[in-house]
MDAnalysis code that builds the backbone (N, CA, C; Angstrom):
import MDAnalysis as mda
import numpy as np

u = mda.Universe.empty(594, n_residues=198, atom_resindex=np.repeat(np.arange(198), 3), trajectory=True)
u.add_TopologyAttr("name", ["N", "CA", "C"] * 198)
u.add_TopologyAttr("resid", np.arange(1, 199))
u.add_TopologyAttr("resname", ["MET", "ASN", "ILE", "GLU", "ASP", "SER", "MET", "ASN", "GLN", "GLY", "LEU", "LEU", "GLN", "ASP", "TYR", "CYS", "LEU", "GLY", "LEU", "LEU", "SER", "ALA", "THR", "GLU", "ARG", "GLU", "MET", "VAL", "GLU", "GLU", "MET", "VAL", "ARG", "GLN", "ASN", "PRO", "ASP", "VAL", "LYS", "ALA", "ALA", "LEU", "ILE", "ALA", "MET", "GLN", "GLN", "GLY", "ILE", "GLU", "ASN", "TYR", "VAL", "VAL", "GLU", "ASN", "PRO", "ILE", "TRP", "ARG", "LYS", "ALA", "ALA", "MET", "ARG", "ASN", "LYS", "ILE", "TRP", "GLU", "THR", "LEU", "GLU", "ASN", "ILE", "ASN", "SER", "GLU", "GLU", "LYS", "LYS", "ASP", "ILE", "GLN", "ASP", "LEU", "PRO", "LEU", "ILE", "ASN", "LYS", "TYR", "SER", "ASP", "HIS", "ARG", "THR", "TRP", "LEU", "GLU", "MET", "VAL", "SER", "PRO", "MET", "LEU", "PRO", "ALA", "THR", "LEU", "GLU", "GLU", "GLU", "THR", "PHE", "LEU", "MET", "PRO", "ILE", "ARG", "SER", "ASN", "GLU", "HIS", "VAL", "LEU", "GLN", "LEU", "VAL", "THR", "LYS", "SER", "THR", "ALA", "GLY", "HIS", "PRO", "GLU", "GLU", "ILE", "HIS", "THR", "ASP", "MET", "ILE", "GLU", "SER", "PHE", "LEU", "ILE", "LEU", "GLU", "GLY", "GLU", "CYS", "ILE", "CYS", "SER", "ILE", "GLY", "ASP", "LYS", "LEU", "VAL", "PRO", "LEU", "GLN", "ALA", "GLY", "GLY", "PHE", "VAL", "GLU", "ILE", "PRO", "LEU", "TYR", "GLU", "LYS", "HIS", "ASN", "VAL", "LYS", "VAL", "LEU", "SER", "PRO", "TYR", "ILE", "VAL", "ALA", "ILE", "VAL", "GLN", "ARG", "ILE", "ALA", "VAL"])
u.atoms.positions = np.array([
    [86.056, 74.340, 89.116],
    [85.878, 75.700, 88.616],
    [85.817, 75.918, 87.297],
    [84.718, 76.469, 86.975],
    [84.292, 76.360, 85.386],
    [84.770, 77.888, 84.806],
    [84.907, 77.823, 83.629],
    [85.589, 78.796, 82.873],
    [85.135, 80.339, 83.391],
    [83.464, 80.147, 83.415],
    [82.985, 81.398, 83.743],
    [83.474, 81.835, 85.160],
    [83.538, 80.844, 85.896],
    [83.830, 81.325, 87.607],
    [85.507, 82.180, 87.609],
    [86.194, 81.317, 86.574],
    [87.618, 81.870, 86.856],
    [87.664, 83.524, 86.116],
    [86.749, 83.272, 84.957],
    [86.848, 85.094, 84.465],
    [86.420, 85.853, 85.226],
    [85.247, 85.385, 86.380],
    [84.485, 86.260, 87.088],
    [85.291, 86.788, 88.270],
    [86.307, 85.813, 88.893],
    [87.197, 86.087, 89.567],
    [88.334, 86.950, 89.314],
    [88.768, 87.135, 87.957],
    [89.932, 87.883, 87.716],
    [90.904, 86.883, 87.423],
    [90.551, 85.533, 87.537],
    [92.070, 84.769, 87.798],
    [92.791, 84.853, 86.598],
    [92.333, 84.726, 85.516],
    [92.968, 84.733, 84.156],
    [93.676, 86.060, 84.004],
    [92.959, 87.050, 83.914],
    [93.756, 88.368, 83.991],
    [94.902, 88.771, 85.305],
    [94.562, 88.176, 86.447],
    [95.639, 88.527, 87.743],
    [96.928, 87.653, 86.826],
    [96.250, 86.418, 86.432],
    [97.234, 85.416, 85.933],
    [98.588, 86.317, 85.004],
    [97.948, 87.078, 84.003],
    [98.461, 87.215, 82.955],
    [99.540, 88.665, 83.346],
    [99.271, 89.250, 84.437],
    [99.643, 90.368, 85.056],
    [100.675, 90.027, 85.956],
    [100.629, 88.579, 86.377],
    [101.524, 88.124, 87.227],
    [101.267, 88.455, 88.686],
    [100.328, 88.498, 88.899],
    [99.310, 88.945, 90.463],
    [99.057, 87.897, 91.433],
    [99.181, 86.503, 90.834],
    [98.683, 85.724, 91.546],
    [99.837, 85.042, 92.452],
    [99.411, 84.491, 93.602],
    [100.532, 83.590, 94.284],
    [100.867, 82.282, 93.539],
    [101.911, 81.276, 94.063],
    [102.117, 80.388, 93.726],
    [101.386, 79.261, 93.476],
    [100.550, 79.101, 94.370],
    [99.343, 78.109, 94.248],
    [98.344, 78.623, 93.285],
    [98.001, 79.869, 93.490],
    [97.120, 80.085, 92.224],
    [97.860, 80.294, 90.961],
    [98.488, 80.527, 90.340],
    [99.226, 80.326, 89.297],
    [99.436, 78.755, 88.839],
    [99.506, 77.590, 89.526],
    [99.672, 76.449, 89.462],
    [98.092, 76.098, 89.194],
    [97.118, 76.761, 90.144],
    [95.643, 75.995, 89.813],
    [95.400, 76.775, 88.331],
    [95.873, 77.857, 87.912],
    [95.498, 78.349, 86.707],
    [96.093, 77.390, 85.619],
    [97.283, 77.152, 85.735],
    [97.972, 76.465, 84.875],
    [97.420, 75.004, 84.820],
    [97.147, 74.382, 85.552],
    [96.424, 73.117, 85.770],
    [94.941, 72.756, 84.919],
    [94.257, 74.432, 85.018],
    [92.891, 74.348, 84.481],
    [93.335, 74.311, 82.969],
    [94.071, 75.621, 82.565],
    [94.584, 75.348, 80.983],
    [95.093, 74.206, 80.430],
    [95.729, 73.305, 81.368],
    [95.967, 71.880, 80.658],
    [94.815, 70.811, 80.609],
    [93.782, 71.219, 81.287],
    [92.737, 70.008, 81.527],
    [91.441, 70.592, 80.590],
    [91.552, 71.909, 80.209],
    [90.554, 72.458, 79.717],
    [90.300, 73.347, 78.479],
    [90.596, 72.861, 77.130],
    [90.566, 73.974, 76.168],
    [90.336, 75.119, 75.871],
    [88.886, 75.356, 76.486],
    [87.922, 76.473, 76.662],
    [88.658, 77.484, 77.614],
    [89.275, 76.979, 78.408],
    [90.143, 78.083, 79.506],
    [91.592, 78.412, 79.002],
    [92.239, 77.547, 78.033],
    [93.362, 77.818, 77.476],
    [93.227, 78.724, 76.499],
    [91.789, 78.551, 75.618],
    [91.696, 79.708, 74.531],
    [91.359, 81.278, 75.179],
    [90.649, 80.962, 76.148],
    [90.337, 82.111, 77.136],
    [91.677, 83.077, 77.610],
    [92.481, 81.983, 78.056],
    [93.899, 82.887, 78.600],
    [94.689, 83.298, 77.072],
    [94.521, 82.505, 76.204],
    [95.521, 82.999, 75.104],
    [94.926, 84.278, 74.643],
    [93.343, 84.445, 74.293],
    [92.823, 85.629, 73.811],
    [92.883, 87.099, 75.259],
    [93.308, 86.516, 76.340],
    [93.273, 87.535, 77.353],
    [94.619, 88.211, 77.210],
    [95.471, 87.310, 76.965],
    [96.984, 87.597, 76.544],
    [97.031, 88.441, 75.565],
    [96.549, 88.233, 74.270],
    [96.567, 88.786, 73.401],
    [95.768, 90.133, 73.589],
    [94.684, 90.209, 74.245],
    [93.934, 91.470, 74.279],
    [94.711, 92.542, 75.135],
    [95.401, 91.980, 76.083],
    [96.354, 92.711, 76.815],
    [97.460, 93.770, 76.203],
    [98.162, 92.629, 75.296],
    [98.944, 93.003, 74.394],
    [98.598, 94.274, 73.442],
    [97.087, 93.949, 73.175],
    [96.789, 94.800, 71.958],
    [96.673, 96.183, 72.532],
    [96.365, 96.342, 73.848],
    [95.907, 97.227, 74.506],
    [96.986, 98.102, 74.939],
    [98.245, 97.495, 75.273],
    [99.359, 98.115, 75.540],
    [99.794, 99.178, 74.315],
    [99.619, 98.216, 73.245],
    [100.382, 98.793, 71.941],
    [99.496, 99.875, 71.381],
    [97.984, 99.842, 71.783],
    [97.187, 100.696, 71.264],
    [97.127, 102.000, 72.298],
    [97.191, 101.823, 73.184],
    [97.066, 102.667, 74.294],
    [98.461, 103.375, 74.889],
    [98.948, 104.399, 74.437],
    [100.191, 104.899, 74.764],
    [100.498, 104.987, 76.272],
    [99.130, 105.424, 77.010],
    [99.387, 105.693, 78.358],
    [100.077, 104.774, 78.972],
    [100.253, 103.347, 78.694],
    [101.049, 102.374, 79.386],
    [102.439, 102.745, 79.206],
    [102.507, 103.150, 78.397],
    [104.225, 103.443, 78.140],
    [104.888, 104.425, 79.011],
    [103.864, 105.210, 79.660],
    [104.355, 106.195, 80.344],
    [105.098, 105.791, 82.026],
    [106.003, 106.431, 82.061],
    [106.978, 106.101, 83.122],
    [106.214, 106.175, 84.498],
    [105.101, 106.992, 84.452],
    [104.150, 106.552, 85.870],
    [103.297, 105.705, 85.826],
    [102.999, 104.675, 85.068],
    [102.076, 103.629, 84.842],
    [103.182, 102.489, 85.004],
    [104.632, 102.675, 84.491],
    [104.981, 101.732, 84.706],
    [105.543, 101.231, 86.280],
    [106.041, 102.480, 86.672],
    [105.981, 102.532, 88.085],
    [105.287, 102.313, 88.626],
    [103.643, 102.061, 88.552],
    [102.913, 102.000, 89.264],
    [102.583, 100.742, 89.413],
    [103.063, 100.076, 88.088],
    [102.678, 98.203, 87.768],
    [104.040, 97.672, 89.044],
    [105.274, 97.908, 88.651],
    [106.542, 97.978, 89.369],
    [106.368, 97.976, 91.033],
    [105.578, 99.081, 91.370],
    [105.307, 99.196, 92.833],
    [104.499, 98.058, 93.114],
    [103.446, 97.708, 92.574],
    [102.428, 96.444, 93.073],
    [102.998, 95.611, 93.146],
    [103.791, 95.104, 92.059],
    [104.540, 93.724, 92.163],
    [105.382, 93.854, 93.359],
    [106.327, 94.771, 93.656],
    [107.306, 94.932, 94.892],
    [106.347, 94.875, 96.025],
    [105.315, 95.213, 96.159],
    [104.360, 95.558, 97.359],
    [104.101, 93.886, 97.402],
    [103.609, 93.329, 96.771],
    [103.330, 91.548, 96.864],
    [104.596, 90.802, 97.262],
    [105.614, 91.299, 96.850],
    [106.978, 90.261, 96.787],
    [107.222, 90.589, 98.332],
    [106.998, 92.039, 98.877],
    [107.581, 92.397, 100.118],
    [106.510, 91.582, 101.336],
    [105.138, 91.543, 100.997],
    [104.349, 91.144, 101.756],
    [104.602, 89.773, 101.869],
    [104.965, 88.840, 101.091],
    [105.217, 87.586, 101.337],
    [106.342, 87.183, 102.128],
    [107.275, 88.221, 102.225],
    [108.739, 88.303, 103.335],
    [108.130, 88.448, 104.933],
    [106.847, 88.698, 104.832],
    [106.447, 88.702, 106.209],
    [107.235, 89.419, 107.154],
    [107.874, 90.419, 106.982],
    [108.699, 91.544, 107.683],
    [108.029, 92.793, 108.350],
    [107.791, 92.912, 109.696],
    [107.375, 93.651, 110.168],
    [108.233, 95.246, 110.008],
    [109.153, 95.107, 109.981],
    [110.319, 95.775, 109.682],
    [110.014, 96.666, 108.451],
    [109.888, 95.927, 107.512],
    [109.523, 96.374, 106.085],
    [108.476, 96.252, 105.402],
    [107.432, 96.952, 105.866],
    [105.913, 96.710, 105.407],
    [106.021, 97.374, 104.135],
    [104.821, 96.786, 103.379],
    [104.280, 97.027, 101.867],
    [103.303, 98.039, 102.212],
    [102.935, 98.679, 101.397],
    [101.603, 99.755, 101.320],
    [100.379, 98.431, 101.227],
    [99.279, 99.186, 101.813],
    [98.482, 97.953, 101.354],
    [97.634, 98.507, 100.019],
    [96.785, 97.135, 99.530],
    [96.236, 97.757, 98.587],
    [95.056, 96.869, 98.037],
    [94.377, 96.857, 96.900],
    [93.544, 95.642, 96.788],
    [93.960, 94.340, 96.470],
    [95.034, 94.014, 96.423],
    [95.879, 92.728, 96.186],
    [96.344, 92.438, 97.459],
    [96.349, 92.956, 98.604],
    [96.935, 92.653, 99.772],
    [96.134, 91.261, 100.339],
    [97.238, 90.319, 101.162],
    [96.470, 89.178, 101.670],
    [96.180, 89.347, 103.129],
    [94.735, 89.394, 103.483],
    [94.886, 89.820, 104.802],
    [95.224, 88.550, 105.764],
    [95.378, 87.876, 105.434],
    [95.931, 86.668, 106.216],
    [97.292, 86.464, 106.521],
    [98.169, 87.287, 105.538],
    [99.698, 87.536, 106.009],
    [99.778, 88.932, 106.791],
    [98.860, 89.785, 106.806],
    [98.659, 90.859, 107.729],
    [98.689, 90.511, 108.991],
    [97.298, 89.568, 108.957],
    [97.100, 89.058, 110.107],
    [97.847, 88.305, 111.200],
    [98.607, 87.854, 110.118],
    [99.941, 86.674, 110.984],
    [100.893, 87.568, 111.395],
    [101.120, 88.879, 110.305],
    [102.343, 89.964, 111.076],
    [101.947, 90.547, 112.485],
    [100.647, 90.941, 112.524],
    [100.196, 92.056, 113.464],
    [99.358, 91.133, 114.669],
    [99.103, 89.906, 114.540],
    [98.315, 89.160, 115.577],
    [99.756, 89.318, 117.275],
    [100.671, 89.150, 116.925],
    [101.399, 89.341, 118.421],
    [101.016, 90.978, 119.020],
    [100.912, 91.897, 118.211],
    [100.703, 93.248, 118.646],
    [99.261, 93.177, 119.369],
    [98.476, 92.393, 119.041],
    [96.839, 93.008, 119.405],
    [96.600, 92.307, 120.846],
    [95.832, 93.133, 121.614],
    [95.468, 92.515, 122.818],
    [94.248, 91.305, 122.479],
    [94.258, 90.956, 123.646],
    [93.351, 89.534, 123.458],
    [92.234, 89.862, 124.294],
    [91.977, 91.138, 124.873],
    [90.585, 91.390, 125.109],
    [90.417, 93.013, 125.081],
    [89.955, 93.867, 124.882],
    [89.974, 95.329, 124.859],
    [89.565, 96.023, 125.984],
    [90.201, 96.847, 126.358],
    [90.193, 97.528, 127.647],
    [89.365, 98.735, 127.547],
    [89.508, 99.360, 126.186],
    [88.827, 100.320, 125.609],
    [87.805, 100.119, 124.148],
    [87.240, 100.793, 123.766],
    [86.465, 100.441, 122.350],
    [87.443, 100.385, 121.514],
    [88.537, 101.031, 121.241],
    [89.278, 101.085, 120.308],
    [90.962, 100.790, 120.829],
    [91.616, 99.749, 120.007],
    [93.000, 99.748, 120.345],
    [93.689, 100.145, 119.148],
    [94.568, 101.041, 119.091],
    [95.220, 101.588, 117.962],
    [96.830, 101.587, 118.267],
    [97.154, 100.987, 117.134],
    [98.872, 101.014, 117.136],
    [99.566, 101.265, 115.971],
    [100.557, 102.426, 115.712],
    [101.556, 102.662, 114.676],
    [102.283, 101.244, 114.389],
    [102.215, 100.912, 113.243],
    [103.242, 99.858, 112.825],
    [104.372, 100.232, 111.579],
    [104.030, 101.438, 111.221],
    [105.009, 102.105, 109.928],
    [104.645, 103.620, 109.989],
    [105.693, 104.425, 110.330],
    [105.366, 105.737, 110.411],
    [106.575, 106.557, 109.757],
    [106.226, 107.245, 108.513],
    [107.473, 108.272, 108.102],
    [106.661, 109.186, 107.923],
    [107.301, 110.251, 107.117],
    [107.022, 111.594, 106.567],
    [105.522, 111.449, 105.565],
    [105.546, 110.352, 104.760],
    [104.916, 110.217, 103.684],
    [103.580, 108.859, 103.951],
    [104.153, 108.065, 104.783],
    [103.148, 106.971, 105.056],
    [102.941, 106.883, 106.659],
    [101.475, 106.834, 107.185],
    [101.484, 105.952, 108.509],
    [100.529, 104.955, 108.183],
    [101.100, 103.684, 108.712],
    [100.174, 102.636, 108.951],
    [99.871, 102.320, 110.400],
    [98.731, 101.891, 110.623],
    [98.168, 101.661, 112.328],
    [97.442, 100.207, 111.922],
    [97.269, 99.409, 113.218],
    [96.733, 98.411, 113.286],
    [95.426, 98.554, 114.398],
    [94.450, 98.272, 114.067],
    [93.571, 98.557, 115.066],
    [92.621, 97.445, 115.251],
    [91.997, 97.463, 116.638],
    [91.222, 96.293, 116.921],
    [89.846, 97.062, 117.714],
    [88.739, 97.199, 117.065],
    [87.717, 97.994, 117.639],
    [86.488, 97.601, 117.687],
    [85.433, 97.825, 118.613],
    [84.152, 97.588, 118.815],
    [83.457, 98.470, 118.358],
    [84.146, 99.939, 118.175],
    [83.318, 101.007, 118.124],
    [83.316, 101.419, 116.538],
    [84.507, 101.225, 115.532],
    [84.771, 101.233, 114.441],
    [85.324, 102.705, 114.027],
    [84.907, 103.652, 113.286],
    [85.693, 105.023, 112.779],
    [85.040, 106.076, 112.635],
    [85.355, 107.000, 113.568],
    [84.167, 107.900, 113.322],
    [84.208, 108.826, 112.001],
    [82.910, 109.760, 111.754],
    [83.048, 110.490, 110.164],
    [84.130, 111.550, 110.381],
    [84.992, 111.497, 109.290],
    [85.875, 112.722, 108.763],
    [86.067, 113.011, 107.509],
    [86.821, 113.657, 107.068],
    [87.045, 114.172, 105.852],
    [88.358, 114.397, 106.029],
    [89.289, 113.661, 104.768],
    [90.566, 114.066, 104.704],
    [91.190, 115.275, 103.543],
    [91.513, 115.825, 103.656],
    [92.338, 116.659, 102.765],
    [93.663, 116.759, 101.843],
    [94.490, 116.102, 102.817],
    [95.950, 116.008, 102.401],
    [96.397, 114.671, 102.522],
    [95.757, 113.404, 102.813],
    [95.952, 112.173, 102.854],
    [95.036, 111.310, 102.143],
    [95.436, 110.363, 101.511],
    [94.796, 109.359, 101.202],
    [94.582, 108.056, 101.833],
    [93.216, 107.840, 102.793],
    [93.211, 106.460, 103.532],
    [92.491, 105.664, 102.977],
    [93.338, 104.307, 103.541],
    [92.693, 102.892, 103.262],
    [92.487, 102.079, 104.327],
    [91.563, 101.106, 104.079],
    [91.391, 100.311, 105.084],
    [91.632, 98.993, 104.574],
    [92.113, 97.736, 105.154],
    [92.118, 96.452, 104.866],
    [91.644, 95.806, 106.349],
    [90.522, 94.986, 106.034],
    [89.890, 94.461, 107.378],
    [90.687, 92.953, 107.364],
    [90.918, 92.677, 108.233],
    [91.775, 91.424, 108.844],
    [90.689, 90.054, 109.297],
    [89.615, 91.027, 110.308],
    [89.004, 90.197, 110.860],
    [87.487, 90.692, 111.139],
    [86.636, 89.913, 111.141],
    [85.213, 91.016, 111.457],
    [84.467, 91.315, 110.319],
    [83.516, 92.069, 110.462],
    [82.441, 92.935, 109.434],
    [82.390, 94.070, 109.877],
    [82.261, 94.863, 109.001],
    [81.928, 96.461, 109.296],
    [81.153, 97.014, 107.765],
    [80.641, 98.189, 107.922],
    [80.193, 98.844, 106.884],
    [80.945, 99.966, 106.802],
    [81.474, 100.646, 105.646],
    [82.236, 102.068, 105.199],
    [81.095, 102.863, 105.036],
    [80.881, 104.051, 105.274],
    [79.949, 104.877, 104.616],
    [81.049, 106.058, 103.821],
    [80.964, 106.451, 102.665],
    [81.962, 107.280, 101.825],
    [80.655, 108.074, 101.057],
    [80.652, 109.246, 101.495],
    [80.056, 109.963, 100.810],
    [78.394, 109.528, 100.930],
    [77.774, 109.322, 100.089],
    [76.258, 108.615, 100.004],
    [76.241, 107.153, 99.533],
    [77.782, 106.679, 99.638],
    [77.483, 105.048, 99.512],
    [77.949, 104.412, 100.527],
    [77.270, 103.214, 100.903],
    [77.509, 102.282, 101.570],
    [78.605, 101.164, 101.337],
    [79.427, 100.808, 101.936],
    [80.635, 99.877, 101.227],
    [80.860, 98.512, 102.542],
    [79.917, 97.327, 102.213],
    [79.963, 96.274, 103.361],
    [81.424, 95.836, 103.108],
    [82.288, 95.775, 104.240],
    [83.722, 94.902, 104.249],
    [83.442, 93.666, 105.261],
    [84.204, 92.880, 104.884],
    [84.655, 91.616, 106.007],
    [86.091, 91.343, 105.585],
    [86.644, 90.352, 106.443],
    [88.071, 89.884, 106.154],
    [88.347, 89.849, 104.741],
    [89.481, 90.577, 104.284],
    [89.991, 90.675, 103.052],
    [89.740, 91.525, 102.227],
    [88.565, 92.573, 102.725],
    [87.820, 93.578, 102.033],
    [88.906, 94.637, 102.253],
    [88.844, 95.759, 101.079],
    [89.995, 96.446, 101.159],
    [88.978, 97.869, 100.395],
    [89.390, 99.340, 101.093],
    [88.528, 100.188, 100.363],
    [89.579, 101.615, 100.623],
    [89.534, 102.352, 99.669],
    [90.499, 103.574, 99.592],
    [89.357, 104.412, 99.558],
    [89.416, 105.629, 100.363],
    [88.474, 106.809, 100.429],
    [89.388, 107.577, 99.768],
    [88.627, 108.473, 98.891],
    [89.129, 109.572, 98.079],
    [89.172, 110.868, 98.929],
    [90.185, 111.687, 98.542],
    [90.330, 112.915, 99.383],
    [88.859, 114.107, 98.862],
    [88.371, 114.473, 100.531],
    [87.207, 115.295, 100.477],
    [86.048, 114.647, 100.435],
    [86.103, 113.395, 100.859],
    [84.723, 112.460, 100.906],
    [84.532, 112.306, 102.379],
    [83.249, 112.947, 102.806],
    [83.030, 112.281, 104.185],
    [83.138, 110.505, 104.438],
    [83.467, 110.278, 105.442],
    [83.463, 108.868, 105.611],
    [83.517, 108.245, 107.358],
    [82.928, 107.262, 107.559],
    [82.803, 106.500, 108.531],
    [83.046, 105.345, 108.581],
    [83.064, 104.305, 109.894],
    [83.104, 102.843, 109.638],
    [82.309, 102.460, 110.838],
    [81.521, 101.787, 110.670],
    [80.207, 101.077, 111.489],
    [80.560, 99.374, 111.646],
    [80.926, 99.215, 112.836],
    [81.374, 97.652, 113.157],
    [80.032, 96.848, 113.254],
    [79.831, 95.526, 112.550],
    [79.047, 94.935, 112.390],
    [78.926, 93.350, 113.059],
    [80.082, 93.466, 113.239],
    [80.622, 91.901, 114.252],
    [80.980, 92.429, 115.689],
    [81.255, 91.432, 116.546],
    [81.720, 91.738, 117.837],
    [82.719, 92.867, 118.078],
    [83.752, 92.581, 116.979],
    [84.634, 93.583, 116.799],
    [85.332, 93.549, 115.271],
    [86.358, 94.082, 114.887],
    [87.038, 94.166, 113.778],
    [88.436, 94.263, 114.094],
    [89.433, 93.970, 113.286],
    [90.821, 94.314, 112.891],
    [91.150, 94.537, 111.763],
    [91.751, 95.559, 111.435],
    [92.234, 96.253, 110.362],
    [93.096, 96.845, 110.423],
    [93.923, 97.450, 109.048],
    [95.087, 97.964, 108.805],
    [94.451, 99.217, 108.420],
    [94.940, 100.300, 109.056],
    [94.374, 101.629, 108.416],
    [95.961, 102.330, 107.924],
    [95.784, 102.841, 106.504],
    [96.488, 103.221, 106.074],
    [96.460, 104.856, 105.503],
    [97.588, 105.883, 105.828],
    [97.394, 107.238, 105.431],
    [98.778, 107.590, 104.596],
    [98.289, 107.960, 103.310],
    [99.392, 108.544, 102.619],
    [99.204, 109.920, 102.267],
    [100.460, 110.749, 102.531],
    [100.561, 111.977, 102.639],
    [100.343, 112.249, 100.829],
    [99.908, 113.557, 100.554],
    [99.422, 113.936, 99.019],
    [99.910, 115.405, 99.033],
])
């Protein structure tokens, strides 16, 4: 992997923020040892993040600090693979870990177009695992933030007038008051659907 590839994939940024897996961290550290350009880019990025934090007081606010800790706690919780203590899904979620956790719950064959099972439910968060050949009909949410993490298959999510193609590992968060639907492009999809009350 060259420096342009690593920059494009955000590896160095995620490394600086502590968002990489142990394997990914080792890969970045090996690249830094072997390539002076990568080392220089990493040092520059670390300095840039530090400067940004100092120059932009919003980063000092408790809400931002809490959001960063929440993201890190989610990553740690996900690595435990405990179906009784699920994290929230987000753009950093590992679809392979989620698939491993929910696979025992999925039917081998679908008797109807859509299988849907709650895996976490309380007054603030609802998470469901779904296996579907039909997708998700058009709807609008006014009181919840809905997100999808695709575990298997391919689909296209229509959000307002935008089309968002998704495949295994893809994540999308639906803004409030936006019409959206999901159309399946592969024989079926497996996904986590998350709804957070606002």
